[in-house]
C-alpha positions as CSV (number, residue, x, y, z in Angstrom):
1,M,1.4,20.6,20.4
2,S,3.7,18.5,18.3
3,G,4.7,15.3,19.0
4,R,7.3,13.4,19.7
5,Y,8.1,13.5,15.8
6,G,7.0,16.9,15.1
7,D,3.4,17.3,13.1
8,V,2.4,14.0,12.0
9,D,-1.3,13.0,11.1
10,Y,-1.1,9.3,11.3
11,H,-4.7,8.9,10.1
12,R,-4.0,10.6,7.1
13,L,-0.3,8.2,6.0
14,T,-2.5,5.2,7.3
15,K,-5.0,5.3,4.7
16,T,-2.7,6.6,2.7
17,S,-0.3,3.3,3.1
18,V,-3.5,1.0,3.3
19,G,-4.6,2.6,-0.4
20,F,-0.9,2.4,-2.0
21,G,-0.8,-1.3,-1.0
22,V,-4.0,-1.9,-2.4
23,S,-3.6,-0.4,-5.3
24,L,-0.5,-1.8,-6.0
25,F,-2.2,-5.2,-5.8
26,V,-4.7,-4.6,-8.3
27,V,-2.4,-3.0,-10.7
28,A,0.1,-5.8,-10.6
29,A,-2.8,-8.8,-10.2
30,L,-4.8,-6.9,-13.2
31,G,-1.4,-6.5,-15.2
32,T,-0.9,-10.3,-14.9
33,F,-4.5,-10.9,-16.2
34,A,-4.0,-8.2,-19.1
35,G,-0.5,-9.4,-19.4
36,D,-1.7,-13.3,-20.3
37,A,-4.6,-12.3,-22.0
38,M,-2.9,-9.9,-24.9
39,F,1.0,-11.7,-24.6
40,G,-0.1,-15.4,-24.3
41,E,2.7,-16.9,-21.8
42,M,4.6,-14.2,-19.9
43,T,8.3,-14.4,-19.3
44,G,9.7,-15.2,-16.0
45,L,10.9,-11.7,-15.5
46,G,7.8,-10.1,-16.0
47,E,5.9,-12.6,-14.3
48,T,8.6,-12.1,-11.6
49,L,7.5,-8.9,-10.8
50,L,4.2,-8.4,-11.2
51,T,3.6,-11.5,-8.4
52,N,6.7,-9.4,-6.6
53,A,4.3,-6.2,-6.4
54,E,1.5,-8.3,-5.7
55,L,3.3,-9.8,-2.4
56,L,4.9,-6.1,-1.5
57,G,1.3,-4.4,-1.8
58,V,-0.5,-7.2,0.5
59,A,2.4,-6.4,2.7
60,I,2.1,-2.9,2.8
61,A,-1.6,-3.0,3.5
62,F,-1.5,-5.2,6.4
63,T,1.4,-3.5,8.3
64,A,0.9,0.1,7.6
65,P,-2.4,0.3,9.7
66,F,-0.2,-1.6,12.7
67,V,3.2,0.9,12.0
68,F,1.5,4.4,11.3
69,G,-1.8,2.9,13.3
70,I,-0.5,1.6,16.7
71,L,2.8,1.2,16.9
72,L,4.1,4.7,16.0
73,P,1.1,6.9,17.8
74,L,2.3,4.9,21.4
75,T,5.6,5.8,20.9
76,E,4.2,9.4,21.3
């Protein structure tokens, strides 16, 4: 049966979004460590981009279960 938003697989969306957020955090953290190890002190722009990617990854990983796992299934 099709719901209000069509045939949406909320379990897959939740798992994929959390995985994306965690992988974004890991890649940014590894980029920070690798950049510091290879180039010494990183420039302001590179450090800012990687720090923002870490924060965005954490935000996505924490909010995705509430949005795709709880909120949207309850609105159908």
